[in-house]
N, C-alpha and C positions, 0 to 999 in steps of 0.2 A: 682636837674636836672637844668641844664641851658636852655632848651627848654621850660619847663613849666613855665618859666618866661613871656609866650608868649601866654599863654593860653592852651587851649584842643588840644592835640596832634593827627593829623589825616594822617596816612600815604597813601597817592595815590601813588601806584606804577608808575614807570618810563616806558613807552614802550620800547621793543627792536626798533633801528630804523635799516632797510635795508639799508646796505651800498651802494645799488644804488637809493635810495629814492632821487626825486628832491628838490631842495630848496621850491618849494612850497609844497610838500608833507610834508617836516618836517614842514612849517609854519602852513599849516592845523593841524597837530598832535597839535602844539603849540597851537592853538588857543582852540582845545577841551581841552587839559590840563587846561588852564586858565578858561575857562568856569567850568569845574568843581571845580576847587579850589576856585573861586568866590561864589560856592554856599553855603561855610563855613564863608564867611565874615571873613578871616583871620587877627590877627592882625600882622603875618610874615606869610614867606614861606622859609623854608629850601630846595633849588634846586640844584639838584645833580642829575647825568646821562649824556646821551651821549650829546658832545661838543653843536652841532648845535642846536639842539631840546632846551637843557636848554639856551643858547644865546637868542633864540626866547622867552621860557617863559619868562625867567629873565626880558627881555625887554617890555613884554606883563603887566607884573604884574606891573612892574614901571612906565609902561604909567598908570595905575590904581590907582596911588599913594599906592600900597602895598608895603611894607619894606621886601625885600628878602634879604636872610642869605646865607653866605656859612660856612661849619663847617671848622677851623681852627686846624690842628692836628699837632703833632710832629711826625715825622717818625724816627723810631726807626728801623736799620737794623743790622739782626744779622748774621754772618757766620756761617754753621753748616758743616763740611768739603766744598764741592765743591758746595754747596746750600746756596742761600740767603733766610732768611725769614724777611718778613717787619712785623712792628707793628705800630698802630697809637695811639696816646695816644691825644685824645681829649682834647683843650685848651680853646677855645671860638667859638662864631660866630662874624662874619665880614659882615657888613652890605655892598652890593651892590650898588653904588651911581654913578651918573652922574655928568659931570663936565658941 
């Protein structure tokens, strides 16, 4: 399994983000997540979830020199009658980088 290359896998659930949350509230949530993540001294972190919170978490982890990755998948869409079904076929991880 691709993720095992980075060591032990620990799932930390991403919280729901209220649509009316302020930027400050989202940043505070991000800080709490990062504190919890850092307790595990991770080799890498897969960060997925609500976009503005993920952005905060990713940047905070990069500030700590933690490798942060995204799952890269191939999307397969099948039309069944007038309904579309999407399937995602994992291909690899891609690192977040800064310029």
